Backbone bond lengths (Angstrom), bond angles and torsions (degrees), N, CA, C in turn:
res aa  C-N    CA-C-N  psi(-1)  N-CA   C-N-CA  omega(-1)  CA-C   N-CA-C  phi
1 M - - - 1.432 - - 1.526 109.94 -
2 P 1.345 117.60 133.65 1.463 119.33 -179.12 1.534 111.97 -71.56
3 L 1.305 115.10 161.78 1.484 119.14 176.82 1.528 110.35 -73.44
4 T 1.320 112.84 139.68 1.470 120.33 178.70 1.533 108.00 -118.15
5 T 1.323 114.74 141.63 1.498 119.92 177.23 1.517 109.12 -90.29
6 A 1.297 115.72 134.04 1.453 122.61 176.45 1.518 108.13 -137.21
7 Y 1.296 115.98 163.86 1.481 123.30 176.85 1.528 108.17 -124.89
8 L 1.316 114.42 131.93 1.458 122.24 179.81 1.499 110.49 -120.14
9 A 1.347 115.29 146.72 1.453 122.15 171.94 1.515 108.76 -108.09
10 L 1.338 115.63 138.71 1.464 120.33 176.36 1.535 107.71 -122.16
11 G 1.339 114.29 144.36 1.434 119.55 177.61 1.524 110.96 -150.10
12 S 1.315 117.50 152.81 1.468 122.42 178.92 1.518 109.29 -157.13
13 N 1.361 116.24 138.43 1.452 117.46 171.36 1.562 111.76 -141.30
14 L 1.316 116.96 20.47 1.462 120.46 173.87 1.538 109.65 -127.48
15 G 1.294 116.81 140.12 1.446 121.09 176.23 1.512 114.44 69.75
16 E 1.324 116.74 -144.89 1.468 123.24 -179.16 1.546 107.11 -82.17
17 R 1.310 114.52 82.60 1.487 121.77 -169.90 1.523 113.12 -54.07
18 L 1.294 118.73 -53.44 1.482 122.16 -175.94 1.526 109.63 -66.30
19 Q 1.304 117.77 -43.30 1.439 120.77 179.50 1.523 112.38 -61.89
20 Q 1.307 116.13 -39.15 1.457 118.89 178.60 1.533 111.76 -66.16
21 M 1.326 116.70 -35.00 1.465 119.35 178.02 1.536 108.63 -68.05
22 R 1.320 116.97 -40.18 1.455 120.52 178.41 1.537 110.68 -65.90
23 S 1.324 116.74 -40.39 1.473 120.63 177.55 1.529 110.22 -62.79
24 A 1.312 117.11 -38.81 1.471 121.72 179.69 1.517 109.20 -60.31
25 L 1.332 118.29 -43.67 1.463 121.18 -179.48 1.521 110.42 -64.45
26 K 1.318 117.73 -40.60 1.467 120.51 178.85 1.535 110.00 -63.53
27 L 1.308 117.13 -41.65 1.452 119.70 178.68 1.521 111.94 -66.99
28 L 1.327 116.86 -38.16 1.486 120.46 175.83 1.537 110.05 -61.04
29 E 1.333 115.30 -44.51 1.460 118.72 -179.50 1.522 112.33 -63.91
30 A 1.325 116.36 -34.28 1.467 121.23 177.95 1.522 112.38 -67.71
31 D 1.365 115.58 -20.30 1.467 120.02 179.26 1.522 112.88 -105.07
32 G 1.312 117.52 25.63 1.464 120.13 172.31 1.495 116.30 87.70
33 V 1.318 117.64 22.95 1.468 122.50 179.24 1.551 106.04 -114.15
34 A 1.313 117.31 114.65 1.457 122.11 179.79 1.533 110.47 -91.68
35 I 1.332 115.87 126.80 1.451 119.57 177.66 1.523 108.22 -82.71
36 V 1.350 116.07 123.35 1.453 123.12 -176.48 1.532 110.22 -99.99
37 A 1.312 116.76 -42.84 1.479 121.81 -179.66 1.520 109.18 -148.44
38 E 1.318 115.22 150.56 1.450 121.51 -177.96 1.528 108.42 -132.39
39 S 1.320 115.34 144.48 1.469 120.10 175.16 1.499 109.55 -88.74
40 P 1.334 116.14 167.26 1.449 118.55 165.02 1.511 110.46 -62.04
41 V 1.313 116.49 167.29 1.459 122.79 178.31 1.527 108.35 -100.32
42 Y 1.330 115.93 130.57 1.429 121.88 179.35 1.536 111.15 -114.22
43 Q 1.287 115.34 150.33 1.445 120.95 174.76 1.537 106.94 -109.33
44 N 1.327 116.47 138.63 1.455 121.26 177.27 1.506 111.74 -148.82
45 R 1.314 114.99 165.14 1.454 120.76 -179.92 1.496 110.52 -59.58
46 A 1.315 116.45 155.21 1.464 122.83 175.12 1.522 108.85 -88.70
47 I 1.349 115.70 94.69 1.455 121.16 -173.26 1.535 110.52 -60.54
48 G 1.330 114.89 131.32 1.449 120.91 175.12 1.540 114.22 69.98
49 M 1.322 118.73 15.32 1.446 120.71 -176.14 1.527 113.70 -122.57
50 G 1.320 116.27 21.57 1.465 119.00 177.87 1.527 111.77 64.76
51 D 1.314 115.52 -128.82 1.475 120.39 -177.59 1.517 113.60 -98.89
52 A 1.342 116.93 32.25 1.477 122.82 178.16 1.533 108.73 -62.97
53 T 1.338 114.89 158.28 1.443 120.83 175.74 1.534 109.89 -57.81
54 P 1.337 117.06 137.18 1.466 119.07 179.29 1.516 112.79 -58.65
55 F 1.285 115.75 153.76 1.448 122.39 177.15 1.518 112.00 -83.97
56 L 1.332 115.49 148.75 1.445 122.14 163.36 1.520 104.75 -102.93
57 N 1.334 117.41 136.68 1.439 123.23 -178.88 1.509 111.27 -135.46
58 A 1.330 115.86 145.68 1.465 122.52 175.88 1.508 108.32 -153.69
59 A 1.323 115.70 169.85 1.469 121.31 174.92 1.502 108.70 -133.80
60 V 1.329 115.75 150.67 1.457 121.39 176.82 1.489 109.11 -134.20
61 E 1.346 113.68 145.82 1.456 121.81 169.08 1.532 105.56 -94.19
62 V 1.343 115.36 132.34 1.457 119.27 -179.28 1.532 110.04 -128.75
63 Q 1.309 114.47 162.36 1.459 121.89 169.32 1.496 108.30 -124.85
64 T 1.327 117.22 139.51 1.436 120.57 -177.36 1.525 111.21 -153.59
65 K 1.298 116.09 155.29 1.468 122.85 171.21 1.519 111.33 -90.37
66 L 1.331 115.46 -9.80 1.466 121.26 -179.39 1.513 110.57 -70.00
67 G 1.306 116.43 144.05 1.447 121.62 171.94 1.537 109.95 -75.30
68 P 1.314 119.09 171.65 1.478 121.38 -176.15 1.517 113.34 -59.00
69 E 1.331 118.80 -44.26 1.471 120.94 -178.42 1.534 109.32 -69.20
70 A 1.302 117.34 -40.48 1.497 120.20 178.06 1.529 110.19 -65.17
71 L 1.318 117.86 -38.84 1.464 119.97 176.35 1.555 109.55 -63.40
72 L 1.320 117.31 -41.64 1.437 120.28 176.69 1.521 110.90 -59.24
73 D 1.329 116.89 -43.45 1.462 120.78 178.67 1.546 111.17 -60.01
74 V 1.327 116.03 -39.60 1.471 120.02 178.89 1.545 109.59 -66.58
75 C 1.318 116.21 -43.81 1.491 120.18 179.37 1.517 110.06 -60.27
76 L 1.330 117.17 -44.89 1.490 120.72 178.56 1.509 111.54 -64.36
77 A 1.307 117.86 -38.99 1.477 121.55 178.45 1.510 110.64 -64.43
78 V 1.325 117.37 -39.56 1.468 121.71 179.69 1.550 107.72 -64.47
79 E 1.334 116.49 -44.30 1.463 119.49 178.36 1.520 111.33 -57.79
80 N 1.339 114.91 -44.57 1.485 119.94 -179.41 1.528 110.89 -63.89
81 K 1.339 117.15 -43.60 1.452 120.17 -178.56 1.546 110.97 -63.09
82 L 1.322 117.19 -27.41 1.458 120.09 -179.27 1.524 112.36 -98.68
83 G 1.328 115.96 17.18 1.478 119.81 170.06 1.496 115.77 86.31
84 R 1.329 119.46 16.14 1.460 119.88 179.11 1.510 108.66 -66.58
85 V 1.337 115.74 130.15 1.448 122.60 176.05 1.531 106.84 -116.76
86 R 1.336 116.53 120.64 1.443 120.07 -179.52 1.504 110.08 -89.00
87 T 1.345 115.26 119.76 1.439 122.08 -178.15 1.513 112.27 -112.94
88 G 1.323 116.20 0.95 1.465 121.22 -178.25 1.511 110.52 82.24
89 G 1.332 116.07 145.94 1.444 120.60 -179.39 1.519 112.91 66.55
90 W 1.322 115.16 -167.12 1.429 120.15 178.61 1.515 111.03 -83.71
91 S 1.319 116.57 120.51 1.445 120.49 -179.04 1.517 109.10 -149.37
92 P 1.324 117.51 158.70 1.451 120.66 176.43 1.535 111.16 -56.76
93 R 1.344 116.12 151.34 1.477 118.34 -178.86 1.502 110.72 -151.91
94 T 1.330 115.37 147.22 1.446 120.85 176.12 1.531 110.85 -66.68
95 I 1.333 115.14 -39.60 1.475 120.87 -178.35 1.507 109.46 -158.12
96 D 1.312 114.59 144.86 1.449 124.22 174.10 1.497 107.24 -132.95
97 V 1.309 118.75 125.82 1.454 123.58 177.92 1.519 107.15 -126.68
98 D 1.313 116.81 108.21 1.476 122.24 -176.61 1.516 110.27 -114.20
99 I 1.328 116.69 140.29 1.443 121.72 171.06 1.522 106.24 -82.70
100 L 1.317 116.36 122.90 1.427 121.34 177.68 1.532 112.47 -91.42
101 I 1.320 113.27 -48.22 1.456 122.77 -175.33 1.511 107.34 -140.86
102 Y 1.333 117.62 139.30 1.441 121.74 173.82 1.513 105.42 -132.01
103 A 1.329 116.08 98.59 1.487 122.79 -176.80 1.521 108.32 48.09
104 E 1.323 116.74 -128.04 1.479 121.45 -178.01 1.532 109.08 -102.35
105 A 1.302 119.06 12.39 1.458 123.00 -172.95 1.537 111.85 -61.40
106 R 1.327 114.34 135.74 1.443 124.25 169.74 1.511 106.82 -119.62
107 I 1.331 116.97 108.49 1.460 121.57 -177.07 1.521 109.55 -128.88
108 E 1.326 114.01 134.18 1.471 121.38 174.53 1.518 106.56 -132.06
109 S 1.349 114.87 90.84 1.447 118.87 177.67 1.543 107.73 -128.62
110 E 1.308 115.70 173.74 1.457 119.36 177.78 1.519 111.73 -63.12
111 R 1.317 116.26 -34.16 1.479 121.76 -176.99 1.506 113.75 -88.10
112 L 1.314 117.59 -30.85 1.472 119.94 -168.34 1.529 111.14 -147.35
113 Q 1.348 114.34 133.00 1.458 121.63 174.27 1.528 107.01 -124.27
114 L 1.330 115.48 123.07 1.462 120.18 178.14 1.549 108.66 -134.18
115 P 1.360 114.78 139.99 1.436 127.37 -9.88 1.522 111.18 -57.10
116 H 1.299 116.53 159.98 1.492 121.56 179.29 1.534 107.61 -51.80
117 P 1.334 116.56 129.80 1.481 118.92 -171.80 1.509 117.70 -65.76
118 R 1.333 118.59 -17.83 1.474 118.80 -175.63 1.532 112.68 -117.40
119 I 1.324 117.33 22.38 1.453 119.00 178.15 1.531 111.98 -56.60
120 A 1.298 117.12 -47.75 1.448 121.66 -173.25 1.533 114.64 -66.84
121 E 1.334 116.81 -11.44 1.462 120.73 -178.19 1.529 113.99 -99.68
122 R 1.310 118.20 -8.13 1.445 120.85 -165.37 1.525 112.84 -118.13
123 D 1.316 117.09 109.78 1.443 120.04 177.23 1.514 111.69 -62.66
124 F 1.335 118.04 -33.98 1.471 121.78 -178.96 1.503 112.69 -72.60
125 V 1.303 118.99 -8.61 1.467 124.11 170.41 1.512 109.97 -100.52
126 L 1.334 117.70 -48.88 1.458 121.72 -173.44 1.546 112.80 -67.09
127 Q 1.316 118.73 -41.19 1.456 118.95 -178.05 1.529 111.86 -64.22
128 P 1.322 119.70 -50.35 1.460 118.74 176.28 1.526 113.12 -60.83
129 L 1.331 116.18 -37.74 1.459 119.50 178.83 1.526 109.47 -67.58
130 A 1.313 118.58 -39.46 1.471 121.18 177.90 1.536 111.45 -61.28
131 D 1.318 116.91 -32.49 1.461 120.57 179.88 1.505 112.95 -66.67
132 I 1.314 118.49 -22.60 1.476 120.63 -179.18 1.549 112.65 -117.06
133 A 1.324 118.27 -15.36 1.471 119.87 -175.83 1.536 109.68 -153.04
134 L 1.307 117.61 58.17 1.457 123.57 -175.85 1.526 113.53 -54.59
135 N 1.335 116.00 -37.67 1.477 120.60 -174.72 1.513 112.43 -99.55
136 L 1.309 119.30 9.05 1.451 121.70 176.27 1.520 110.05 -62.73
137 L 1.355 116.93 130.84 1.453 120.46 -179.09 1.516 110.30 -88.08
138 I 1.340 114.16 132.65 1.459 121.83 174.84 1.532 106.10 -131.26
139 E 1.312 114.42 115.64 1.467 119.17 179.78 1.553 112.47 51.02
140 G 1.325 116.03 42.41 1.460 121.52 174.32 1.520 116.27 84.66
141 R 1.332 117.56 -0.65 1.467 120.94 178.63 1.536 108.77 -126.12
142 T 1.325 116.80 149.38 1.442 119.31 176.70 1.508 110.73 -78.06
143 V 1.328 115.84 160.70 1.455 121.20 177.04 1.516 108.84 -57.97
144 G 1.337 117.32 -41.38 1.438 122.69 178.63 1.540 111.59 -58.84
145 Q 1.319 117.74 -44.54 1.426 121.21 178.67 1.537 111.82 -64.17
146 L 1.321 115.45 -41.72 1.487 118.95 177.32 1.506 111.47 -62.51
147 L 1.351 116.93 -42.06 1.463 121.58 178.14 1.520 110.74 -62.34
148 D 1.323 116.93 -44.61 1.478 121.17 -178.46 1.532 110.47 -64.96
149 A 1.323 118.57 -26.36 1.463 122.13 -178.96 1.529 113.46 -78.18
150 L 1.335 117.34 -12.76 1.468 119.01 179.00 1.528 109.64 -69.59
151 P 1.323 117.80 143.50 1.448 120.78 -179.64 1.522 113.61 -67.60
152 V 1.335 116.29 -32.36 1.442 121.45 -179.60 1.544 109.75 -156.57
153 V 1.331 115.91 146.29 1.469 120.11 175.32 1.522 104.81 -118.72
154 E 1.312 116.41 118.50 1.462 120.60 -176.13 1.528 110.86 -118.10
155 L 1.293 115.34 68.26 1.469 122.24 -179.21 1.518 110.12 -121.09
156 E 1.317 114.73 152.11 1.461 120.94 176.26 1.522 106.93 -123.00
157 L 1.328 116.99 128.34 1.471 120.58 176.33 1.529 108.71 -61.06
158 Y 1.333 116.63 127.73 1.440 121.42 -176.32 1.518 110.55 -107.44
159 D 1.345 117.28 -44.13 1.456 122.01 -179.52 1.531 107.81 -153.99
160 D 1.337 115.79 141.71 1.458 119.55 -177.32 1.531 112.81 -70.90
161 H 1.331 117.12 -23.95 1.453 119.25 -173.20 1.505 109.54 -138.71
162 L 1.308 116.34 135.99 1.448 122.22 178.08 1.539 109.36 -79.15
163 L 1.320 117.86 -40.99 1.441 121.69 -172.22 1.517 115.84 -84.52
164 K 1.323 119.00 -21.60 1.461 118.45 -178.49 1.516 110.32 -64.55
165 Q 1.305 116.74 147.07 1.472 119.96 -175.77 1.497 110.61 -117.19
């Protein structure tokens, strides 16, 4: 199977946030996901979670031989290995690994929706994605155009590199 390009979003607001994001990338790489590009890490408010610890967010471009469902399985396994507990709704989490884009795939299933259905609404997804794929087309618009259309971007640069230790 040929390599496919996908884009993933990572987020964390519990525990050692940056270290958990780095651990997630190492676990992804161990499961056949090659990291091609990484965004800076941003800190932002924990939407809908009151006074919870702010999130760290980043995006990565990856290449993989895994299909979209298999990549989802790997992302969920990484979350489980790093202690993610799903409580439903918006809640604090040790790690979140979402597939944003998988090549040109358009998927609407119970398990997976691609492109990710809320990309255009989230500055904490669009800004990191713009840093690595400004001209990537999503539903006929570039990531840059989607970012420009947001009413406000409320992010703080946290670290220039996700992978540096």
